[in-house]
C-alpha positions in Angstrom: 248.9 162.1 141.6 245.6 160.7 142.9 244.2 164.3 143.0 245.1 164.9 139.4 243.5 161.7 138.3 240.3 162.5 140.3 240.2 166.0 138.7 240.7 164.6 135.3 238.0 162.0 135.7 235.6 164.7 137.0 236.2 166.9 134.0 235.8 164.1 131.4 232.5 162.8 130.2 231.4 160.3 127.5 229.1 160.9 124.7 227.1 158.2 122.9 229.8 157.9 120.3 232.3 157.0 123.1 234.7 159.7 122.1 236.2 161.4 125.2 235.5 165.1 125.5 236.4 167.6 128.1 233.5 169.1 130.1 233.4 172.9 130.2 235.0 174.3 133.3 232.3 176.3 135.0 233.5 176.6 138.6 236.7 176.5 140.6 237.9 173.3 142.2 239.5 173.0 145.7 243.3 173.4 145.7 245.3 170.4 147.1 247.9 172.8 148.5 246.0 175.5 150.2 242.5 174.0 150.3 240.7 177.0 148.9 238.2 176.6 146.1 240.2 178.8 143.7 241.7 176.3 141.2 240.8 177.0 137.6 241.9 175.8 134.2 244.2 178.2 132.4 246.2 178.3 129.2 249.4 180.3 129.6 253.2 180.2 129.0 254.9 178.3 131.8 258.6 178.3 132.8 259.4 175.0 134.5 261.9 174.5 137.3 264.5 173.2 134.8 264.3 176.4 132.8 262.2 175.0 129.9 259.5 177.4 128.7 256.3 175.9 127.3 254.0 178.2 125.4 250.2 177.9 125.5 250.2 175.1 128.1 246.7 174.2 129.4 246.9 173.3 133.2 245.2 174.0 136.5 246.3 177.0 138.6 245.2 178.1 142.0 244.2 181.8 142.1 244.9 181.9 145.8 248.3 180.3 146.3 249.5 180.1 142.7 250.2 176.3 142.7 250.1 174.6 139.3 248.8 171.1 138.6 249.4 169.3 135.2 246.9 166.7 133.9 247.8 164.1 131.3 247.3 166.5 128.4 249.6 169.1 130.0 252.3 166.4 130.7 252.2 165.3 127.1 252.7 168.9 126.0 255.7 169.2 128.4 257.2 166.0 127.1 256.8 167.1 123.5 258.4 170.5 124.3 261.3 168.7 126.0 261.8 166.4 123.1 261.7 169.3 120.6 264.2 171.3 122.8 266.6 168.4 123.0 266.5 167.8 119.2 267.2 171.5 118.6 270.1 171.5 121.1 271.7 168.6 119.4 271.5 170.1 115.9 273.4 173.3 117.0 
């Protein structure tokens, strides 16, 4: 979790209006799993371990080992997809 927080802080900057904005991702970051500098931000469909599929999920993925890391925005997207999935399952 500390690594994700560190990554999120490195990628966030403040403008004079104090609105948070994501910095453009220009270079790969070191992967906490394999240590190679191959981790990039991607947007793709992810199937999670519990079988839930989340479309267009922005997250970090290592090009070397394939490990995925989810920042706060990604976790909010996953939580929203789970809530939507639960409400659809109850209505059937």
